[in-house]
C-alpha positions in Angstrom: 112.1 99.1 167.5 109.9 101.0 169.9 106.4 101.5 170.3 104.3 104.0 172.2 100.6 104.6 172.2 99.1 108.4 171.1 96.7 108.4 174.4 94.8 111.2 172.8 94.0 109.4 169.7 93.2 106.0 171.2 89.6 104.7 171.5 90.1 101.8 173.3 89.0 99.5 170.4 91.6 96.9 171.9 92.1 95.1 168.6 96.3 95.9 169.7 95.6 93.8 172.6 94.2 91.1 170.3 97.0 91.2 167.8 99.8 91.8 170.6 98.9 90.9 173.9 102.5 90.3 175.1 103.0 93.9 173.9 99.5 95.7 174.6 97.9 95.9 177.7 94.2 97.5 178.6 94.4 100.3 181.0 92.2 99.2 184.1 90.6 102.7 184.6 89.6 103.8 181.3 90.2 100.6 179.0 92.5 102.5 176.5 95.9 100.6 175.5 99.0 100.8 177.3 102.2 99.7 176.2 103.5 96.7 178.6 107.3 97.2 178.1 109.1 99.3 180.5 110.6 101.4 177.5 108.8 100.6 174.7 111.6 98.6 173.1 110.0 95.8 171.2 112.0 92.1 171.0 112.5 90.8 167.7 110.2 88.1 167.9 107.1 90.4 168.5 108.1 93.3 165.8 105.4 91.5 163.4 103.0 91.5 165.5 103.6 95.0 166.6 103.3 95.8 163.2 100.3 94.1 162.6 98.3 95.9 165.5 99.5 99.1 164.5 97.9 98.3 161.1 94.6 96.9 162.3 93.8 100.2 164.8 90.9 102.1 163.3 92.9 105.6 164.9 96.0 105.0 164.2 97.1 105.7 167.8 100.0 103.0 167.9 103.0 104.6 166.8 106.0 102.8 165.6 110.0 103.9 165.3 113.1 102.1 164.1 
């Protein structure tokens, strides 16, 4: 599974960071979410947390691909 963020949709609610802090971080400059994983590949043990984070995003800015 890979994850990314549509930066043009992110509003910086930080709900993804609350759900999966190992995967999502907040940019120190603008407060928008960023993926902490170098190439966006999610380890199997964090896949459920990423799906929960994607579902929690009010802007639907989290893109999850198989």
